[in-house]
N, C-alpha and C positions, 0 to 999 in steps of 0.2 A: 504494499500499499504506499503511495507516494505521499510525501510530506506536503501539506498545504502551503501555498506561496506566502500566505500571511505569517505563518510560523517561521518560515525561512528568513523572511525580511526582518522579523522581530529579533531572531537569533543573530543575524548579521549586524543589525543596529546595536544590540547589547554588546557584542564583541568589539565593535569599533568604539563604542563609549568607554568600555572597560580599558581598551588599549590607550585611549587618550588620557584617562585617569592614572593608569599605572605609569605613564611617562613622568608624572610628578615624582614618583619614587626614584626614577632614574636621576632627575635633577637634584633631588635632595640627598641621596646616599651614593651617587656616582656609579650606580650599576648601569651598564649599557642598556639602552631601551630595547635593542633587538633581542636580548636575553629575556626580558620581561614579555615581549610580544610572543616569542617562541613558547615560553612556559605557559602563557595564557592559552595558546593554541593547543598545547599538550594537555591542559587541564580540561579543555572543551572536548577533547578527542575521545575515541572509544576506550582507551585505558584510563581516562580521567573521570571525574564526577559528571562531566558534561554528557559523555556517552555518545557523542556524535561519531559515527562511523564514516571514515573517509580513507579510501585506498585507491587513488587515481593519480599515478605518477604523470601521465600525459597531460591531464589537466593542470596539475601543479606546475609542470614545466611551462605550459603555455602561459599561465598567470605570471610565472617568474620572469619569462622573457619579456613580456609586456611591461612589467614593473621595472625591470632592469633598464629597459629602453628610456623610460622617463626619468628614472633615477640618475642615469648617466647624463642625460641631457641637462637636467637641473644642476648637476654638479659642474657641467661645462659653463652653464650660465653664470655661476657664482665664482668662476675662476678668473682672476685678473691677469691678463697677458703680461702686463708690465711686472707683476710680481713673480710669475713663473718663468719668464724668459731667461733670467740669470742662472737658473737651476734646471733648464730644459734637458740638457745632456744627461745629468745625473738622473732625472726623473724618467726619462725614456729608457736609460740603461737598467734601472731598477724594474721598470714595467716589462722589459723583455728578457734580458739576460738573467735578472733576478728571478723571474718566474720560471725560466728553463732550468736554472741551477736548483732551485727549490724542488721542482718536480722530479729532477733526477736523483737528488739525494733522498727524498722521501720514497721515491719508487724503489731504489735499491734496498733501503731499510725494509720496506713492506715486503718485498720479494724474499728477504732472509727471515722476517719474523712470521709472515703469514703463509709462506710457501707458495705464493703466487708466481706466476710466469713474469718474466721481465716486463712484457707489455702491460700485464694487469697491474703490477707494481707502479709503473710509469703512469698508468691511467689514474690510480689513486693519488699519486703525487701531483698530477696536473689539476685534479679537482680541487685539492686544498692549497694551490699555489698562489691564489690571488688573496689580497688583503682588503680589509674594510676600515680605512683610516677615518671615515666619516663617523663611525662609532667612537673612535679614539677622541676626535675632536668634541663630541658631545660629553664624554667623560671629563675632559680638561675644562670645558666651559662650566659644567656643573660644579667643579671644584674651584673655579676661579683661577685657573692656571693657563699661561700662554707658553709658547716655546720661543727660545732665543733664535736670532738670525733667520736663516732660510729653511729651518726644520719644518715649520707648519706648511708653507707652500710646496715643499718637496714631498711631504707625506700626502697632501691633497692631490698633487699631480700624479703620484704613484698609484694612489687608490683609484683614481678615476680612469687611468689608462692601462692598468694591468689586467683588467677583466677580459678585454678582447684577446689577449694572448692566452689566458687560462681556458677560455671558451674554445679557441682554435685547437689547443693541444688536446683537450678532452674529446672534441668531435673527431679530430684526426686520428686519435689513437683507437677510438671506438671503430672507425672506418677500417683501420688496419686489422683490428681483432675480428671484425665481421668480413674481412677480405674484400671490402669495397675499394681499398687501395692496395696495390700490389707491392709498392716500393717506398722506402723512406725518402727517396729522391723526389718522388711525386708529392709527398707531404711537405718537403721543404719548398717546392715550387708553388704549391697552394698557399703556404704561409706568406711568401713574398708577394703573390698576386693579391691575396686578401688584404694585406696590410697597405700596399700601394694604393689599390682601388679605394679602400676604406678611408685613407688619408686624403686623397684627391677629391673624392666625391663628398666627404664630410666637409672640407674647406669650400668647395665650390657650391654645394647645395646650402651651406650655411649662409654664404653671401647672397644666394638666391632668396633665401628666407627673409633676410633683412630687406631686400629690394621689394618682394612681394608685400610684406606688411606695411611698408612705408608708401607703396603706390596704390594699393587697393583702397578704395573709399568705401568702407561699410557704413550702412545706415544706422547700425546699432552697435555701441561699444561691447556688448556682451558677446558679439560674434568673433571678436579678435582672439580670445583664448581658444575658441573652437578652431579657428584657422591655424593657429600655432600648433595646437595638438595634432590636427591633421597633417601639417607639414613635417612634424617629428616622425609620425609613423611612415610617411611617404619616404623620408630620408632613409630610415632603417630598411623598409621593404625594397626600395629601388637598389640600394647598395647591395643587399643580400642576393637580389635576383641576378644581378650581373656578375656575381662572384666576389664581391668585396666583403669586408668585415663591417656589418651593420652597426655593432656596438661601438666600434672605433669611430665610425661616421657620425653617430649622433652625439657622442662626446665632443668631437671636434667641431661639429655644427653648433653645439651649445657654446663653445669657447668663442667662436666667430660671432655668433648673435649676441652673446652677452658683452663683447667688447666693442660693439657698434651701437650707434643711436637708432632707436626706432620708436614708433609712436606707441604710447601707453606702455612704456618700458617698465615703469615701476609697478603697475598693476599686474602686468604680465609676469614679472619676476615673482611677485607674491603668489599668483595663481600656480606657477610651476613649483614653488616651494611647498605650497599645500598639497599639490598633486603628488609631489615626491613622497611626502609623509604618508599620504593615503596608500601609495603603492608599496611602501615599506611595511606599513601595518598590514595590509592584505596579503603580502608575500610571506611575511613572518608567521601570521596566523595560519595560512594554508600549509606551510611547512610544518608548524607545530601540530596541526591536525593529521598530517600525513604520517608522522613517525609514531611508532608503537612503543612506549617507554619499557615495556616488558621485554622487547626484543633487544634493548640496549644492554641488558645485564650480562649476557654471555660475551660481549666484546669490550667489557670494562678494562680487563688486563691489557690486551693488545692495543685498545684505544688510548690508554694512559701512555704506553710506550711510544706509540707514534706521535701522539700530541707533544710529549717531552722532547722527542727527537726533533720535531718540527720547530719548536720554540727555542731549544738550546743548542741545536746543531745546524740544522738545514737552513733556517732563516738567517742566523748570524753569518754563516759562511756565504750565502748567496748575497747578502748586504755588502760584506767586506770585499767580496770578489767584484761586485759591480761597481764599487766606489773606489777602486784602486786608481791611484793618480789624482783623486780629488783632494782639495784642500781642507776637507772636513776633519775635525778632530776625532779621535778615537771614541770619545764619550758621546759624540753626536751619532756616530755610526752605530754605537751600542744602543742608543735610544731608538733609532730607526729599526734596529733589529728587534727590540722588545715590543714595539708597537705594531708589529705585523699581525694585527688582530684579524682573525678569521670570522666572516659574517655570513650572510645569507647566500651569496654567490656560490660558494662551495656546496652548499646543501641543494641549490638549484641544479648545479652540474652533476650532482649525485643521482639526479632522476634520469639523466641521459642514459646511463648504462641499463637502468631498469626498463626504460622505453625501448631500447635496443635488444632487450631480452638476453643480456650476457648472463651466464651461470652464476658469476661471482657478484652480480649487482646488488642483491640484498645485504651481503656482508659489507660491500663497499659503502652503501648508503648509511648503514648503521654506524660504521667506523667514522665516517665523515661527520655525521651528526654529533657523535661523542667528541671528536676532535674540536669542532666548533664550539661546543659547550665548555670544554675544558679550557680553550683559548680565551673565551669571553670571561669565564670565572677567574682564571688565574691572572692573564695579562690585563684584561679590561678593568679589573679592580685595583691593580697595583701600579698602573701608569703614572698617576700623580706622584706617588712615593718614589717611583724610579727617576722621574724627571728631576725631582728635588735632589736625590742622592747623586745624580750625574751633573748637577748644577747647570742644567740647560733650561730651567723654567724662567719665565718672565711674567710680570704682572699683566693680567688681562684687562685690556682697555675697555671701560664701560661703553656700552652702545646707547646712544641718546636718541630718544624718539622726539622728533619735532612736530609741532602742531600745524603742519602745512602739508598740502597735497598738491603736486604739480604734474599736469599732463601735457607733454609737448604736442605740438600740431605739425602737420606737414610743412616743410620749408624751414622749421626751426630746430636746430640741432643741439641747442643747450639743454642741459639737465641740472637738477639740483644735486649738489655733491657736498659731502662734509669734509672739513679739514680741521685738525687739531693743531693749535698753535703751541710749540714746545716752549718750555721755560726759558731756553737760551736764545730764542729767536730775536732778530733785530727789530721785528714788528712789535714787540712788547713795549707798551708805553707810548706808542705812536697812534695818532688818529688815522682813520682809514684814508682820508684824503691825502695824507702824507705818504702813503704807501706807493702811489702812483701806479695803481693797477691798470690793466688794459680798460678802455672805455666800455667795451662790450661786456665786461665781467661785473656782476652785481653781488654784493654781500647782503643777502636778504634778511638774515636773522643770526643772532649770536646766542649760543647756549652757554651760560656762565653759572656754574654750580647747579642749583636746583631752579634757576630762573632763566627766562629768555629775554634778550634785549633787542628791541627793533633798531637796526643800525641806521645811522646817518653818516655823513661825511666826517662829523666831528666826533663820532664814537671812538673811544680809546680802546685799543686792543690790550687784553690782559693774558698773562700765561695761563695755559690750559683751556683758553676759550675754544669752543667748537663753532666754527663758522659755517653756515649754510650758504653756499656759493652757487649762483646761476651762471653756468659757463659750459661751453662744449669741451670735449675731451682734451684737445690741444691746449685751449686757453687754461683749463684747470691745471694741466701739467706745468704750465709757465707760472701760474699764480702759486702753486705748491712749492716750486723751487724758490720763489721769492719769499714767501711767508715762513718757510721753515729754515731759511738760511741762518746760520749761527752768527752771533756778534763776534767779530774778530778783534782780539785785544792788541 
């Protein structure tokens, strides 16, 4: 007897509300939200008090792919090109070589511990090779901790760009195991083709997205999020159809879109941020429903061994090998090694062998799920402590909310941007008119302490003021250089 639609909708609503509420636990105690979402799904599943029976790897994989597309695009939107450009080489190396080295080391260890064939071991290694630094950042924010130097943008770039490599290795190894690919040479050729096409189409279609959004004149503002959503799906679909890596394409398209000006930018960024959260919750809940906790008990022993090998051997060796020649200190590389948090992507990838019907698929899925739980529990809860121990923490700059909303129109490329005045800036103690800012740049509002000051030409700038500036990207960069310049003695 099928469940009535009213009951299904009520259950979905209850699970979503519960997920939103338990996120407050993450903020308060520093427990990664993904762990709480997974546990909530497990409690609602057939082995938990909820008793919801769900055992559909194909549907889970479908939901996971869609969710990952929008999560990656949202991550690209939030990526500042000027911030990641200095660490682009290190980030790409970690996202490619680092993933491969991790997969190989875990694969060899799994072959020895589990008695897998080499290909099955490498498949397990490929599945757990990607990281989820977004979860790390949420832990750091909840504890009021920031990272020094370029550690934060490097981790964000790695987490956003290493999923495509993990997906490719997983799919490629499954094709080899199922004899759809006859030679490793063919696999390498596919890798080059997918990455090149993914990069080219991601950049090109990202530019096209900006052009379309700025040129189309829709009669209703509410249609712009729908248009953007459709374009994201189109980027992924077209890239995958022609043989490129769709995940890489949507991430790069997000970077291109986010670093250009387009109409309704602020509201569209908020829309995709909310959509990314919805996708994460839906994905984690579905994954939690899919797992049967009673089936995890037999793999606890080998799961602990593989998790410890991944955290203390494979990940550190992969990081140090990938960053050979960089100027990063050993303690910074150590932190990057420790924050290699495993998230939902490995569990999604663990559904691929099940859908392909591999004999070892159930064992691989349960081990991967256990490894992710162990990583989140051990690494996720100790990151702030490790950052302090390694002396790489920095104060987290408070984010100010201004009581203004600005929507650019066609032909106007200016945006409202925030700029914090450092204590040593030459602008401190000077009136705005004395700063000789470009005529096109306007200081709209100043955040000072808990108050807001409506600026005029005679308003005197103070240290730690947050200026709300109306300017385009190039003008803002000029003004930033002027206002953050230090006083020379």
